[in-house]
All heavy atoms as TSV, in Angstrom:
chain	resi	resn	atom	element	x	y	z
A	1	MET	N	N	47.045	164.514	274.435
A	1	MET	CA	C	45.765	164.987	274.748
A	1	MET	C	C	45.593	165.115	276.272
A	1	MET	O	O	45.977	164.185	276.971
A	1	MET	CB	C	44.700	164.006	274.195
A	1	MET	CG	C	43.331	164.376	274.571
A	1	MET	SD	S	41.995	163.139	274.317
A	1	MET	CE	C	42.414	162.337	272.894
A	2	GLN	N	N	45.132	166.190	276.687
A	2	GLN	CA	C	44.837	166.353	278.130
A	2	GLN	C	C	43.402	166.012	278.414
A	2	GLN	O	O	42.507	166.422	277.658
A	2	GLN	CB	C	45.074	167.821	278.543
A	2	GLN	CG	C	46.517	168.213	278.450
A	2	GLN	CD	C	46.641	169.668	278.950
A	2	GLN	OE1	O	45.714	170.320	279.190
A	2	GLN	NE2	N	47.961	170.045	279.106
A	3	ARG	N	N	43.171	165.344	279.475
A	3	ARG	CA	C	41.819	165.074	279.902
A	3	ARG	C	C	41.599	165.649	281.313
A	3	ARG	O	O	42.432	165.433	282.206
A	3	ARG	CB	C	41.576	163.543	279.935
A	3	ARG	CG	C	41.727	162.955	278.582
A	3	ARG	CD	C	41.316	161.560	278.593
A	3	ARG	NE	N	41.418	161.071	277.185
A	3	ARG	CZ	C	41.078	159.919	276.809
A	3	ARG	NH1	N	40.460	159.116	277.593
A	3	ARG	NH2	N	41.252	159.588	275.533
A	4	ARG	N	N	40.565	166.401	281.436
A	4	ARG	CA	C	40.279	167.060	282.685
A	4	ARG	C	C	39.034	166.400	283.308
A	4	ARG	O	O	38.095	166.146	282.585
A	4	ARG	CB	C	40.026	168.482	282.465
A	4	ARG	CG	C	41.189	169.292	281.934
A	4	ARG	CD	C	40.903	170.667	281.657
A	4	ARG	NE	N	40.042	170.639	280.480
A	4	ARG	CZ	C	39.926	171.587	279.575
A	4	ARG	NH1	N	40.564	172.658	279.782
A	4	ARG	NH2	N	39.176	171.509	278.581
A	5	PRO	N	N	39.142	166.124	284.564
A	5	PRO	CA	C	37.956	165.492	285.219
A	5	PRO	C	C	36.670	166.410	285.112
A	5	PRO	O	O	36.842	167.616	285.145
A	5	PRO	CB	C	38.354	165.476	286.749
A	5	PRO	CG	C	39.825	165.615	286.702
A	5	PRO	CD	C	40.224	166.335	285.466
A	6	GLY	N	N	35.560	165.834	284.841
A	6	GLY	CA	C	34.330	166.536	284.799
A	6	GLY	C	C	34.066	167.201	283.426
A	6	GLY	O	O	33.185	168.041	283.366
A	7	THR	N	N	34.783	166.838	282.446
A	7	THR	CA	C	34.585	167.408	281.084
A	7	THR	C	C	33.953	166.385	280.150
A	7	THR	O	O	34.514	166.122	279.090
A	7	THR	CB	C	35.886	167.987	280.455
A	7	THR	OG1	O	36.874	166.915	280.462
A	7	THR	CG2	C	36.420	169.124	281.323
A	8	CYS	N	N	32.866	165.829	280.510
A	8	CYS	CA	C	32.221	164.784	279.706
A	8	CYS	C	C	31.019	165.373	278.934
A	8	CYS	O	O	30.412	166.356	279.360
A	8	CYS	CB	C	31.635	163.675	280.641
A	8	CYS	SG	S	32.905	162.893	281.605
A	9	VAL	N	N	30.757	164.779	277.803
A	9	VAL	CA	C	29.608	165.149	276.996
A	9	VAL	C	C	28.804	163.918	276.709
A	9	VAL	O	O	29.228	162.827	276.774
A	9	VAL	CB	C	30.049	165.829	275.684
A	9	VAL	CG1	C	30.775	167.096	275.906
A	9	VAL	CG2	C	30.842	164.880	274.807
A	10	GLU	N	N	27.565	164.149	276.385
A	10	GLU	CA	C	26.582	163.055	275.886
A	10	GLU	C	C	26.362	163.306	274.482
A	10	GLU	O	O	26.176	164.477	273.954
A	10	GLU	CB	C	25.373	163.097	276.735
A	10	GLU	CG	C	25.546	162.783	278.169
A	10	GLU	CD	C	24.270	163.011	278.999
A	10	GLU	OE1	O	23.435	163.846	278.635
A	10	GLU	OE2	O	24.210	162.242	279.975
A	11	VAL	N	N	26.295	162.225	273.641
A	11	VAL	CA	C	26.009	162.295	272.263
A	11	VAL	C	C	24.767	161.451	271.958
A	11	VAL	O	O	24.622	160.310	272.447
A	11	VAL	CB	C	27.209	161.761	271.479
A	11	VAL	CG1	C	26.931	161.792	269.955
A	11	VAL	CG2	C	28.484	162.558	271.821
A	12	ALA	N	N	23.823	161.987	271.158
A	12	ALA	CA	C	22.646	161.278	270.781
A	12	ALA	C	C	22.482	161.347	269.209
A	12	ALA	O	O	22.688	162.354	268.653
A	12	ALA	CB	C	21.436	161.900	271.431
A	13	ASP	N	N	22.230	160.164	268.647
A	13	ASP	CA	C	22.012	160.072	267.199
A	13	ASP	C	C	20.505	160.307	266.961
A	13	ASP	O	O	19.678	159.486	267.405
A	13	ASP	CB	C	22.410	158.713	266.712
A	13	ASP	CG	C	22.146	158.497	265.234
A	13	ASP	OD1	O	21.764	159.425	264.596
A	13	ASP	OD2	O	22.526	157.441	264.701
A	14	LEU	N	N	20.167	161.420	266.343
A	14	LEU	CA	C	18.768	161.732	266.159
A	14	LEU	C	C	18.396	161.596	264.675
A	14	LEU	O	O	17.436	162.262	264.230
A	14	LEU	CB	C	18.542	163.246	266.595
A	14	LEU	CG	C	18.846	163.545	268.016
A	14	LEU	CD1	C	18.690	165.069	268.316
A	14	LEU	CD2	C	18.068	162.729	268.986
A	15	VAL	N	N	19.077	160.751	263.969
A	15	VAL	CA	C	18.857	160.365	262.546
A	15	VAL	C	C	19.340	161.566	261.671
A	15	VAL	O	O	20.337	161.479	261.027
A	15	VAL	CB	C	17.393	159.991	262.250
A	15	VAL	CG1	C	17.275	159.590	260.755
A	15	VAL	CG2	C	16.970	158.849	263.094
A	16	ALA	N	N	18.621	162.707	261.662
A	16	ALA	CA	C	18.973	163.761	260.810
A	16	ALA	C	C	20.080	164.638	261.404
A	16	ALA	O	O	20.776	165.364	260.651
A	16	ALA	CB	C	17.793	164.649	260.534
A	17	HIS	N	N	20.292	164.528	262.746
A	17	HIS	CA	C	21.314	165.310	263.403
A	17	HIS	C	C	21.973	164.520	264.497
A	17	HIS	O	O	21.389	163.444	264.895
A	17	HIS	CB	C	20.706	166.531	264.062
A	17	HIS	CG	C	20.222	167.567	263.090
A	17	HIS	ND1	N	18.916	167.593	262.638
A	17	HIS	CD2	C	20.859	168.553	262.422
A	17	HIS	CE1	C	18.762	168.578	261.770
A	17	HIS	NE2	N	19.915	169.224	261.639
A	18	VAL	N	N	23.115	164.941	264.962
A	18	VAL	CA	C	23.767	164.431	266.105
A	18	VAL	C	C	23.670	165.498	267.166
A	18	VAL	O	O	24.063	166.650	266.873
A	18	VAL	CB	C	25.240	163.992	265.878
A	18	VAL	CG1	C	25.868	163.500	267.081
A	18	VAL	CG2	C	25.205	162.904	264.772
A	19	ALA	N	N	23.248	165.181	268.346
A	19	ALA	CA	C	23.085	166.216	269.428
A	19	ALA	C	C	24.199	165.943	270.409
A	19	ALA	O	O	24.513	164.816	270.825
A	19	ALA	CB	C	21.751	166.079	270.109
A	20	VAL	N	N	24.908	166.976	270.866
A	20	VAL	CA	C	25.885	166.905	271.907
A	20	VAL	C	C	25.626	167.892	272.963
A	20	VAL	O	O	25.247	169.017	272.721
A	20	VAL	CB	C	27.336	167.263	271.281
A	20	VAL	CG1	C	28.380	167.149	272.250
A	20	VAL	CG2	C	27.574	166.345	270.069
A	21	ARG	N	N	25.695	167.411	274.256
A	21	ARG	CA	C	25.435	168.358	275.378
A	21	ARG	C	C	26.360	168.008	276.521
A	21	ARG	O	O	26.955	166.922	276.646
A	21	ARG	CB	C	23.986	168.259	275.820
A	21	ARG	CG	C	23.656	166.947	276.468
A	21	ARG	CD	C	22.215	166.939	276.930
A	21	ARG	NE	N	21.902	165.680	277.495
A	21	ARG	CZ	C	20.696	165.298	277.814
A	21	ARG	NH1	N	19.638	166.120	277.611
A	21	ARG	NH2	N	20.432	164.135	278.377
A	22	ASP	N	N	26.471	168.924	277.449
A	22	ASP	CA	C	27.263	168.769	278.624
A	22	ASP	C	C	26.568	167.778	279.587
A	22	ASP	O	O	25.384	168.021	279.962
A	22	ASP	CB	C	27.446	170.090	279.285
A	22	ASP	CG	C	28.340	170.127	280.573
A	22	ASP	OD1	O	28.603	169.024	281.079
A	22	ASP	OD2	O	28.726	171.254	280.968
A	23	SER	N	N	27.253	166.743	279.932
A	23	SER	CA	C	26.600	165.681	280.800
A	23	SER	C	C	26.202	166.209	282.185
A	23	SER	O	O	25.392	165.659	282.896
A	23	SER	CB	C	27.440	164.450	280.898
A	23	SER	OG	O	28.675	164.732	281.559
A	24	LYS	N	N	26.890	167.279	282.616
A	24	LYS	CA	C	26.672	167.805	283.940
A	24	LYS	C	C	25.437	168.764	283.884
A	24	LYS	O	O	24.878	169.113	284.992
A	24	LYS	CB	C	27.872	168.652	284.438
A	24	LYS	CG	C	29.004	167.762	284.677
A	24	LYS	CD	C	30.236	168.580	285.186
A	24	LYS	CE	C	30.704	169.708	284.317
A	24	LYS	NZ	N	31.021	169.507	282.993
A	25	ASP	N	N	24.928	169.098	282.705
A	25	ASP	CA	C	23.789	170.001	282.571
A	25	ASP	C	C	22.793	169.407	281.551
A	25	ASP	O	O	22.624	169.882	280.460
A	25	ASP	CB	C	24.238	171.362	282.114
A	25	ASP	CG	C	23.124	172.405	282.054
A	25	ASP	OD1	O	22.055	172.114	282.611
A	25	ASP	OD2	O	23.434	173.446	281.467
A	26	PRO	N	N	22.185	168.301	281.915
A	26	PRO	CA	C	21.274	167.568	281.018
A	26	PRO	C	C	20.059	168.353	280.536
A	26	PRO	O	O	19.457	168.093	279.433
A	26	PRO	CB	C	20.866	166.342	281.743
A	26	PRO	CG	C	21.078	166.599	283.136
A	26	PRO	CD	C	22.185	167.608	283.262
A	27	GLU	N	N	19.751	169.389	281.217
A	27	GLU	CA	C	18.578	170.280	280.838
A	27	GLU	C	C	19.074	171.445	280.010
A	27	GLU	O	O	18.248	172.248	279.575
A	27	GLU	CB	C	17.832	170.741	282.057
A	27	GLU	CG	C	17.214	169.626	282.867
A	27	GLU	CD	C	16.200	168.746	282.049
A	27	GLU	OE1	O	15.496	169.290	281.271
A	27	GLU	OE2	O	16.312	167.486	282.246
A	28	GLY	N	N	20.357	171.587	279.883
A	28	GLY	CA	C	20.954	172.728	279.178
A	28	GLY	C	C	20.810	172.531	277.684
A	28	GLY	O	O	20.306	171.563	277.163
A	29	PRO	N	N	21.428	173.471	276.924
A	29	PRO	CA	C	21.365	173.411	275.453
A	29	PRO	C	C	22.173	172.321	274.865
A	29	PRO	O	O	23.124	171.804	275.506
A	29	PRO	CB	C	21.995	174.746	275.015
A	29	PRO	CG	C	22.883	175.166	276.160
A	29	PRO	CD	C	22.236	174.632	277.383
A	30	ALA	N	N	21.779	171.899	273.705
A	30	ALA	CA	C	22.543	170.888	272.966
A	30	ALA	C	C	23.014	171.496	271.614
A	30	ALA	O	O	22.367	172.368	271.022
A	30	ALA	CB	C	21.642	169.667	272.603
A	31	PHE	N	N	24.220	171.105	271.212
A	31	PHE	CA	C	24.705	171.491	269.932
A	31	PHE	C	C	24.303	170.447	268.941
A	31	PHE	O	O	24.392	169.231	269.188
A	31	PHE	CB	C	26.274	171.481	270.068
A	31	PHE	CG	C	26.990	171.674	268.716
A	31	PHE	CD1	C	27.052	172.929	268.140
A	31	PHE	CD2	C	27.488	170.582	268.075
A	31	PHE	CE1	C	27.691	173.089	266.944
A	31	PHE	CE2	C	28.123	170.754	266.867
A	31	PHE	CZ	C	28.250	171.971	266.295
A	32	LEU	N	N	23.785	170.821	267.849
A	32	LEU	CA	C	23.333	169.886	266.755
A	32	LEU	C	C	24.247	170.032	265.550
A	32	LEU	O	O	24.627	171.107	265.135
A	32	LEU	CB	C	21.848	170.244	266.327
A	32	LEU	CG	C	20.776	170.093	267.409
A	32	LEU	CD1	C	19.432	170.512	266.798
A	32	LEU	CD2	C	20.645	168.683	267.915
A	33	ALA	N	N	24.541	168.900	264.987
A	33	ALA	CA	C	25.401	168.840	263.849
A	33	ALA	C	C	24.848	167.779	262.875
A	33	ALA	O	O	24.224	166.804	263.348
A	33	ALA	CB	C	26.867	168.550	264.203
A	34	THR	N	N	25.129	167.908	261.574
A	34	THR	CA	C	24.796	166.808	260.672
A	34	THR	C	C	25.700	165.646	260.995
A	34	THR	O	O	26.785	165.756	261.541
A	34	THR	CB	C	24.972	167.245	259.207
A	34	THR	OG1	O	26.364	167.437	258.988
A	34	THR	CG2	C	24.145	168.445	258.879
A	35	PRO	N	N	25.248	164.408	260.677
A	35	PRO	CA	C	26.132	163.278	260.889
A	35	PRO	C	C	27.501	163.403	260.119
A	35	PRO	O	O	28.535	163.051	260.789
A	35	PRO	CB	C	25.345	162.112	260.250
A	35	PRO	CG	C	23.886	162.523	260.496
A	35	PRO	CD	C	23.929	163.978	260.224
A	36	ALA	N	N	27.488	163.911	258.956
A	36	ALA	CA	C	28.774	164.145	258.279
A	36	ALA	C	C	29.697	165.126	259.001
A	36	ALA	O	O	30.935	164.882	259.126
A	36	ALA	CB	C	28.519	164.659	256.832
A	37	ALA	N	N	29.124	166.250	259.503
A	37	ALA	CA	C	29.923	167.204	260.233
A	37	ALA	C	C	30.468	166.630	261.552
A	37	ALA	O	O	31.616	166.869	261.902
A	37	ALA	CB	C	29.124	168.426	260.496
A	38	PHE	N	N	29.619	165.855	262.232
A	38	PHE	CA	C	30.041	165.218	263.513
A	38	PHE	C	C	31.155	164.195	263.235
A	38	PHE	O	O	32.143	164.117	263.944
A	38	PHE	CB	C	28.943	164.594	264.252
A	38	PHE	CG	C	29.301	164.098	265.592
A	38	PHE	CD1	C	29.555	164.942	266.606
A	38	PHE	CD2	C	29.407	162.741	265.826
A	38	PHE	CE1	C	29.881	164.515	267.925
A	38	PHE	CE2	C	29.796	162.260	267.040
A	38	PHE	CZ	C	30.011	163.134	268.111
A	39	THR	N	N	31.036	163.432	262.172
A	39	THR	CA	C	32.067	162.461	261.818
A	39	THR	C	C	33.373	163.133	261.514
A	39	THR	O	O	34.444	162.661	261.928
A	39	THR	CB	C	31.573	161.594	260.620
A	39	THR	OG1	O	30.389	160.925	261.005
A	39	THR	CG2	C	32.633	160.601	260.121
A	40	ALA	N	N	33.338	164.258	260.823
A	40	ALA	CA	C	34.550	165.074	260.509
A	40	ALA	C	C	35.183	165.595	261.768
A	40	ALA	O	O	36.390	165.575	261.953
A	40	ALA	CB	C	34.196	166.209	259.530
A	41	PHE	N	N	34.307	166.050	262.668
A	41	PHE	CA	C	34.840	166.631	263.974
A	41	PHE	C	C	35.561	165.456	264.770
A	41	PHE	O	O	36.673	165.694	265.253
A	41	PHE	CB	C	33.641	167.187	264.818
A	41	PHE	CG	C	34.057	167.401	266.213
A	41	PHE	CD1	C	34.853	168.490	266.579
A	41	PHE	CD2	C	33.616	166.576	267.261
A	41	PHE	CE1	C	35.220	168.782	267.881
A	41	PHE	CE2	C	33.982	166.803	268.530
A	41	PHE	CZ	C	34.774	167.875	268.869
A	42	VAL	N	N	34.900	164.303	264.835
A	42	VAL	CA	C	35.543	163.185	265.622
A	42	VAL	C	C	36.879	162.746	264.947
A	42	VAL	O	O	37.824	162.521	265.602
A	42	VAL	CB	C	34.584	162.016	265.700
A	42	VAL	CG1	C	35.240	160.759	266.262
A	42	VAL	CG2	C	33.366	162.378	266.559
A	43	ALA	N	N	36.920	162.741	263.584
A	43	ALA	CA	C	38.132	162.354	262.903
A	43	ALA	C	C	39.207	163.367	263.217
A	43	ALA	O	O	40.344	162.985	263.446
A	43	ALA	CB	C	37.891	162.251	261.430
A	44	ALA	N	N	38.890	164.643	263.170
A	44	ALA	CA	C	39.871	165.691	263.444
A	44	ALA	C	C	40.377	165.667	264.883
A	44	ALA	O	O	41.549	165.758	265.109
A	44	ALA	CB	C	39.278	167.077	263.150
A	45	ALA	N	N	39.453	165.352	265.788
A	45	ALA	CA	C	39.849	165.281	267.267
A	45	ALA	C	C	40.773	164.024	267.453
A	45	ALA	O	O	41.784	164.113	268.083
A	45	ALA	CB	C	38.611	165.183	268.108
A	46	ALA	N	N	40.407	162.920	266.817
A	46	ALA	CA	C	41.120	161.658	266.979
A	46	ALA	C	C	42.532	161.806	266.278
A	46	ALA	O	O	43.516	161.178	266.737
A	46	ALA	CB	C	40.386	160.465	266.374
A	47	GLY	N	N	42.609	162.652	265.303
A	47	GLY	CA	C	43.843	162.801	264.558
A	47	GLY	C	C	44.760	163.828	265.132
A	47	GLY	O	O	45.828	164.148	264.703
A	48	GLY	N	N	44.330	164.467	266.259
A	48	GLY	CA	C	45.096	165.456	266.953
A	48	GLY	C	C	45.098	166.831	266.349
A	48	GLY	O	O	45.926	167.683	266.686
A	49	PHE	N	N	44.137	167.093	265.434
A	49	PHE	CA	C	44.112	168.394	264.733
A	49	PHE	C	C	43.476	169.462	265.552
A	49	PHE	O	O	43.384	170.598	265.168
A	49	PHE	CB	C	43.378	168.203	263.397
A	49	PHE	CG	C	44.185	167.327	262.426
A	49	PHE	CD1	C	43.704	166.019	262.205
A	49	PHE	CD2	C	45.340	167.783	261.839
A	49	PHE	CE1	C	44.401	165.198	261.361
A	49	PHE	CE2	C	46.019	166.929	260.988
A	49	PHE	CZ	C	45.600	165.601	260.744
A	50	LEU	N	N	42.831	169.115	266.709
A	50	LEU	CA	C	42.174	170.072	267.484
A	50	LEU	C	C	42.846	170.415	268.786
A	50	LEU	O	O	42.247	171.030	269.714
A	50	LEU	CB	C	40.729	169.605	267.782
A	50	LEU	CG	C	39.865	169.292	266.538
A	50	LEU	CD1	C	38.501	168.815	266.968
A	50	LEU	CD2	C	39.747	170.524	265.630
A	51	ASP	N	N	44.080	169.919	268.900
A	51	ASP	CA	C	44.803	170.112	270.226
A	51	ASP	C	C	45.237	171.550	270.323
A	51	ASP	O	O	45.470	172.286	269.468
A	51	ASP	CB	C	46.065	169.210	270.258
A	51	ASP	CG	C	45.687	167.786	270.428
A	51	ASP	OD1	O	44.556	167.502	270.857
A	51	ASP	OD2	O	46.492	166.929	270.182
């Protein structure tokens, strides 16, 4: 996995959704996903399936 400086995101649990946004642009748009979809995304990323 490559990590690039300045590529951070913020995640918020909003009960019905999980919000993800660019930490460098807190007023910018947020991506919303269901908790199940976000869990699947994290599992895929951790498993190296998104490299």
